[in-house]
Backbone as CSV, one residue per row, in Angstrom:
resi,resn,N_x,N_y,N_z,CA_x,CA_y,CA_z,C_x,C_y,C_z
1,MET,-7.235,-4.034,20.899,-6.008,-3.514,20.325,-5.841,-4.008,18.880
2,THR,-6.115,-5.299,18.658,-5.995,-5.857,17.315,-6.978,-5.181,16.371
3,LEU,-8.205,-4.939,16.833,-9.197,-4.276,15.993,-8.738,-2.873,15.624
4,LEU,-8.148,-2.151,16.563,-7.637,-0.808,16.289,-6.528,-0.868,15.249
5,LEU,-5.578,-1.800,15.420,-4.489,-1.929,14.455,-5.010,-2.323,13.083
6,MET,-6.020,-3.219,13.050,-6.619,-3.604,11.775,-7.249,-2.411,11.082
7,SER,-7.974,-1.587,11.845,-8.630,-0.409,11.276,-7.601,0.556,10.707
8,VAL,-6.536,0.793,11.463,-5.479,1.696,10.992,-4.841,1.132,9.729
9,PHE,-4.593,-0.170,9.722,-3.987,-0.806,8.558,-4.841,-0.622,7.311
10,PHE,-6.125,-0.942,7.412,-6.988,-0.848,6.251,-7.185,0.593,5.812
11,MET,-7.231,1.522,6.761,-7.390,2.929,6.397,-6.115,3.456,5.759
12,THR,-4.967,2.923,6.189,-3.693,3.373,5.642,-3.502,2.939,4.202
13,PHE,-4.039,1.796,3.857,-3.824,1.280,2.513,-5.124,1.193,1.728
14,SER,-5.674,2.367,1.396,-6.870,2.486,0.592,-6.514,2.817,-0.883
15,VAL,-7.443,2.794,-2.111,-7.023,3.068,-3.531,-8.091,3.277,-4.655
16,THR,-8.078,4.018,-6.006,-8.983,4.097,-7.183,-8.268,3.668,-8.474
17,SER,-8.799,3.154,-9.480,-8.134,2.354,-10.509,-7.280,3.078,-11.534
18,CYS,-6.302,2.325,-12.027,-5.314,2.798,-12.979,-5.735,2.349,-14.375
19,LYS,-5.456,3.134,-15.406,-5.773,2.721,-16.768,-4.872,1.576,-17.175
20,LYS,-5.405,0.643,-17.936,-4.631,-0.512,-18.363,-3.426,-0.100,-19.217
21,ASP,-3.541,1.003,-19.960,-2.429,1.480,-20.788,-1.216,1.848,-19.950
22,ASP,-1.420,2.206,-18.688,-0.331,2.644,-17.827,0.406,1.478,-17.182
23,ASP,-0.105,0.246,-17.317,0.465,-0.895,-16.616,1.934,-1.123,-16.959
24,ASP,2.307,-1.031,-18.228,3.670,-1.327,-18.634,4.679,-0.317,-18.088
25,SER,4.269,0.924,-17.893,5.192,1.946,-17.422,5.002,2.250,-15.936
26,ASN,4.259,1.408,-15.248,3.962,1.638,-13.838,5.165,1.253,-12.968
27,PRO,5.805,2.235,-12.321,6.988,1.940,-11.513,6.663,1.210,-10.215
28,LEU,5.395,1.187,-9.803,5.019,0.527,-8.554,4.774,-0.967,-8.713
29,MET,4.574,-1.432,-9.947,4.227,-2.832,-10.179,5.192,-3.755,-9.447
30,GLY,4.623,-4.738,-8.759,5.430,-5.705,-8.033,5.106,-5.688,-6.554
31,THR,5.950,-6.348,-5.794,5.720,-6.521,-4.360,6.742,-5.729,-3.559
32,TRP,6.242,-5.054,-2.531,7.042,-4.208,-1.648,6.792,-4.631,-0.210
33,GLN,7.838,-4.572,0.626,7.699,-5.046,1.999,8.321,-4.067,2.990
34,ASN,7.624,-3.917,4.130,8.111,-3.107,5.242,8.099,-3.992,6.476
35,LYS,9.274,-4.152,7.105,9.369,-4.956,8.328,9.666,-4.022,9.489
36,GLY,8.707,-3.946,10.422,8.880,-3.141,11.613,9.034,-4.033,12.832
37,GLU,9.147,-3.401,13.991,9.291,-4.172,15.224,8.061,-5.015,15.514
38,LEU,6.879,-4.446,15.272,5.630,-5.128,15.624,4.843,-5.648,14.436
39,THR,5.176,-5.186,13.235,4.401,-5.581,12.060,5.304,-5.860,10.867
40,GLU,4.780,-6.666,9.968,5.393,-6.871,8.663,4.292,-6.632,7.644
41,THR,4.489,-5.624,6.797,3.463,-5.239,5.824,3.976,-5.490,4.410
42,THR,3.120,-6.077,3.585,3.453,-6.336,2.190,2.396,-5.690,1.300
43,LEU,2.847,-4.940,0.296,1.970,-4.348,-0.720,2.341,-4.950,-2.064
44,THR,1.352,-5.408,-2.808,1.581,-5.910,-4.153,0.712,-5.108,-5.109
45,PHE,1.364,-4.353,-5.998,0.660,-3.554,-7.005,0.591,-4.374,-8.283
46,LYS,-0.629,-4.539,-8.786,-0.880,-5.375,-9.955,-1.356,-4.520,-11.122
47,GLY,-1.492,-5.161,-12.275,-2.033,-4.492,-13.446,-3.499,-4.139,-13.254
48,GLY,-3.976,-3.231,-14.070,-5.378,-2.841,-14.004,-5.715,-1.998,-12.793
49,GLY,-4.690,-1.433,-12.128,-4.940,-0.560,-10.989,-5.403,-1.279,-9.739
50,LYS,-5.024,-2.536,-9.586,-5.431,-3.302,-8.409,-4.225,-3.539,-7.504
51,TYR,-4.514,-3.652,-6.189,-3.443,-3.978,-5.260,-3.949,-4.950,-4.207
52,GLU,-3.008,-5.615,-3.562,-3.270,-6.474,-2.412,-2.317,-6.047,-1.316
53,SER,-2.768,-6.117,-0.080,-1.876,-5.815,1.031,-2.134,-6.793,2.163
54,SER,-1.092,-7.049,2.914,-1.239,-7.892,4.091,-0.352,-7.332,5.188
55,MET,-0.822,-7.476,6.418,-0.060,-7.028,7.572,-0.108,-8.130,8.616
56,LYS,1.062,-8.548,9.031,1.162,-9.577,10.062,1.691,-8.930,11.328
57,LEU,0.915,-9.046,12.387,1.321,-8.515,13.678,2.236,-9.513,14.373
58,SER,3.198,-9.006,15.118,4.095,-9.858,15.880,3.275,-10.774,16.791
59,GLY,3.577,-12.070,16.759,2.886,-13.024,17.614,1.604,-13.588,17.028
60,GLN,1.218,-13.163,15.835,0.020,-13.708,15.203,0.403,-14.575,14.020
61,ASP,-0.346,-15.655,13.829,-0.055,-16.580,12.734,-0.605,-16.110,11.400
62,GLN,-1.808,-15.545,11.411,-2.485,-15.162,10.183,-2.377,-13.665,9.930
63,PRO,-1.941,-13.274,8.726,-1.910,-11.841,8.419,-3.306,-11.305,8.123
64,MET,-3.497,-10.008,8.349,-4.726,-9.322,7.943,-4.526,-8.933,6.485
65,GLN,-5.520,-9.180,5.648,-5.366,-8.928,4.223,-6.490,-8.053,3.703
66,THR,-6.156,-7.244,2.694,-7.155,-6.435,2.026,-6.766,-6.303,0.554
67,THR,-7.719,-5.891,-0.230,-7.479,-5.602,-1.637,-8.070,-4.232,-1.927
68,GLY,-7.709,-3.686,-3.068,-8.265,-2.397,-3.443,-7.801,-1.986,-4.816
69,THR,-8.014,-0.726,-5.098,-7.612,-0.150,-6.381,-6.736,1.067,-6.125
70,TYR,-5.986,1.460,-7.158,-5.107,2.627,-7.018,-4.977,3.367,-8.336
71,THR,-4.610,4.651,-8.219,-4.275,5.458,-9.389,-2.980,6.203,-9.102
72,LEU,-2.275,6.530,-10.171,-1.063,7.349,-10.081,-1.302,8.630,-10.862
73,ASP,-0.877,9.742,-10.281,-0.962,11.040,-10.949,0.295,11.810,-10.572
74,GLY,1.301,11.757,-11.449,2.580,12.368,-11.113,3.209,11.600,-9.964
75,ASP,3.525,12.316,-8.866,4.108,11.646,-7.695,3.059,11.315,-6.637
76,LYS,1.787,11.348,-7.019,0.683,11.059,-6.098,0.139,9.652,-6.344
77,LEU,-0.006,8.901,-5.270,-0.600,7.571,-5.288,-1.887,7.651,-4.484
78,THR,-3.011,7.356,-5.122,-4.302,7.345,-4.433,-4.748,5.902,-4.315
79,MET,-5.013,5.473,-3.088,-5.418,4.092,-2.827,-6.806,4.072,-2.201
80,LYS,-7.630,3.136,-2.654,-8.970,2.952,-2.081,-9.138,1.472,-1.765
81,ASP,-9.363,1.177,-0.468,-9.499,-0.230,-0.106,-10.932,-0.712,-0.339
82,ASP,-11.059,-2.011,-0.607,-12.355,-2.615,-0.912,-13.210,-2.863,0.323
83,ILE,-12.605,-2.903,1.498,-13.358,-3.232,2.711,-14.024,-2.000,3.323
84,PHE,-13.223,-1.005,3.684,-13.762,0.187,4.344,-14.135,1.305,3.379
85,LYS,-13.743,1.143,2.101,-14.018,2.149,1.068,-13.355,3.496,1.381
86,THR,-12.268,3.465,2.156,-11.546,4.700,2.456,-10.544,4.978,1.340
87,GLU,-10.285,6.245,1.124,-9.344,6.678,0.097,-8.216,7.430,0.776
88,THR,-6.980,7.064,0.449,-5.808,7.702,1.024,-4.892,8.140,-0.106
89,VAL,-4.352,9.346,0.011,-3.438,9.879,-0.995,-2.047,9.974,-0.375
90,TYR,-1.069,9.449,-1.084,0.326,9.507,-0.663,1.140,10.213,-1.731
91,THR,2.224,10.824,-1.321,3.283,11.220,-2.238,4.255,10.052,-2.219
92,TYR,4.677,9.603,-3.400,5.591,8.467,-3.413,6.881,8.807,-4.134
93,VAL,7.957,8.179,-3.667,9.277,8.316,-4.275,9.875,6.921,-4.343
94,ILE,10.429,6.570,-5.504,11.139,5.307,-5.645,12.599,5.632,-5.896
95,GLU,13.461,5.113,-5.030,14.910,5.251,-5.179,15.496,3.858,-5.106
96,GLU,16.039,3.399,-6.233,16.544,2.042,-6.371,15.444,1.061,-5.978
97,ASP,15.656,0.255,-4.942,14.649,-0.735,-4.538,13.837,-0.293,-3.336
98,ASN,13.776,1.014,-3.076,13.015,1.538,-1.946,11.864,2.417,-2.414
99,LEU,10.689,2.161,-1.849,9.489,2.951,-2.105,9.145,3.678,-0.812
100,THR,9.126,5.009,-0.863,8.754,5.800,0.303,7.380,6.395,0.060
101,LEU,6.442,6.093,0.958,5.096,6.661,0.913,4.992,7.700,2.025
102,THR,4.580,8.909,1.654,4.410,9.991,2.623,2.946,10.373,2.645
103,ASP,2.344,10.313,3.843,0.918,10.647,3.946,0.728,12.149,4.121
104,LYS,-0.515,12.588,4.242,-0.831,14.019,4.314,-0.250,14.687,5.555
105,ASP,0.062,13.895,6.593,0.647,14.440,7.818,2.165,14.497,7.753
106,GLY,2.731,14.016,6.650,4.180,14.034,6.491,4.879,12.811,7.050
107,ASP,4.115,11.796,7.463,4.704,10.567,7.988,5.133,9.669,6.833
108,ASN,6.377,9.157,6.916,6.944,8.322,5.867,6.937,6.859,6.266
109,THR,6.679,5.999,5.274,6.851,4.556,5.435,7.676,4.097,4.254
110,VAL,8.755,3.360,4.543,9.663,2.911,3.491,9.476,1.402,3.289
111,TYR,9.276,1.017,2.029,9.122,-0.371,1.632,10.289,-0.736,0.735
112,THR,10.680,-2.018,0.780,11.741,-2.526,-0.083,11.142,-3.499,-1.080
113,ARG,11.597,-3.373,-2.339,11.089,-4.272,-3.390,11.524,-5.697,-3.078
114,LYS,10.570,-6.623,-3.163,10.867,-8.049,-2.927,11.299,-8.721,-4.201
């Protein structure tokens, strides 16, 4: 079960790199958190089109962590993780301190700026 959740986590948060010129105007820069019943997920978007993510499952001491790259194109966020080399495209919306990521199936995940 843990392996399945890990695979889903890493596939969900995949990315390709952002130009350094875009760093100052990047609305995603910083740390975002989603707390669910069974998981707590943190995404940190950094300069140079890099990101880090961690997911802690309920009842586990150590979070699963990954890194990757990302690009922004309008309202599209493309993430490619460094471990599985998967690429995922989201539509993103930022409203105040909330980041909503919508995947190709229309499923939304809402993160709050930390």
